[in-house]
C-alpha positions in Angstrom: 1.9 30.0 -27.5 0.0 31.7 -24.9 -3.8 33.6 -25.9 -3.5 37.2 -25.8 -6.3 37.5 -23.7 -4.3 36.0 -20.9 -1.3 38.9 -21.4 -0.8 41.8 -19.4 0.1 43.7 -22.4 -3.2 43.2 -23.8 -5.3 43.5 -20.8 -3.9 46.9 -20.0 -4.4 48.1 -23.8 -7.9 46.6 -23.5 -8.8 48.5 -19.9 -7.6 51.6 -21.3 -9.5 51.5 -24.4 -12.8 50.3 -22.4 -12.1 53.8 -20.1 -12.0 55.7 -23.2 -15.0 54.4 -24.5 -16.8 54.7 -20.9 -16.0 58.6 -21.0 -16.8 59.1 -24.5 -20.3 57.6 -24.1 -21.2 60.1 -21.8 -19.7 62.8 -23.9 -22.4 63.4 -26.3 -22.1 64.6 -29.8 -19.1 66.9 -29.3 -16.1 66.7 -31.5 -17.1 63.5 -33.1 -14.1 63.6 -35.4 -11.9 63.4 -32.6 -13.9 60.9 -30.5 -13.5 58.2 -33.3 -9.9 59.4 -34.1 -9.1 58.3 -30.4 -11.0 55.3 -30.4 -9.6 53.9 -33.4 -6.4 54.8 -32.4 -7.1 52.9 -28.8 -8.2 49.9 -31.0 -5.2 49.5 -33.2 -2.9 49.9 -29.8 -4.8 47.0 -29.0 -4.8 45.2 -32.0 -1.3 45.4 -32.9 -0.4 43.9 -29.3 -2.6 40.9 -30.0 -0.9 40.3 -33.6 2.2 40.3 -32.0 1.3 37.9 -29.2 0.0 35.8 -31.5 2.6 35.2 -33.8 4.6 32.0 -33.5 8.2 34.0 -35.1 9.4 35.5 -32.3 11.1 37.8 -33.8 8.1 39.1 -35.8 5.9 39.2 -32.9 8.2 40.9 -30.6 8.6 43.8 -33.9 4.6 44.0 -34.0 4.7 44.8 -30.0 7.6 47.6 -30.7 5.1 49.0 -33.6 2.6 49.1 -30.8 4.7 52.0 -29.2 4.5 54.2 -32.1 0.8 53.5 -31.9 0.7 54.6 -28.0 2.2 57.9 -28.6 -0.7 58.6 -31.5 -3.2 57.5 -28.7 -1.3 59.9 -26.4 -1.7 62.4 -29.0 -5.4 62.6 -29.7 -6.2 61.7 -26.0 -4.0 65.7 -25.6 -6.4 66.6 -29.0 -9.8 65.6 -26.9 -8.7 67.6 -23.5 -7.8 70.7 -25.4 -10.8 70.7 -26.7 -12.8 70.4 -23.8 -13.6 66.5 -24.4 -11.8 65.5 -21.7 -11.4 66.6 -18.3 -8.4 67.2 -16.7 -8.6 64.3 -14.0 -9.8 62.0 -17.1 -7.3 63.4 -19.3 -4.4 62.5 -16.5 -5.7 58.9 -15.8 -5.9 58.2 -19.1 -2.6 59.4 -20.2 -1.1 57.5 -17.2 -2.4 54.5 -18.4 -1.0 54.6 -21.6 2.5 55.8 -20.5 2.8 53.1 -18.2 1.8 51.1 -21.2 4.4 52.2 -23.4 7.2 51.6 -20.8 5.9 48.1 -20.5 6.1 47.7 -24.5 9.4 49.0 -24.9 10.9 46.2 -22.1 9.3 43.6 -24.1 11.5 40.8 -24.6 
């Protein structure tokens, strides 16, 4: 079993989560509920991937990885909400949304 920290799927989710943190650190107090929802969704993605990669039973691990696809969709919805409320600029939204879209594609091809 490989350490999940070394897996590219987990690394991609971690980088995207850190990018969200960086953006929100500069956002101030605007719409705290939306910011917390976005952070929570990003953490859920990284945690679900770590859980899936840590399982000895490959079938269970694969199912957890596939569950992360839905969590990515939730995160992308939270990103759209933050963008719609003006917390994220167009450029920042596109960058983060593209990161999560790419992660979703990678998760869907996981075997």
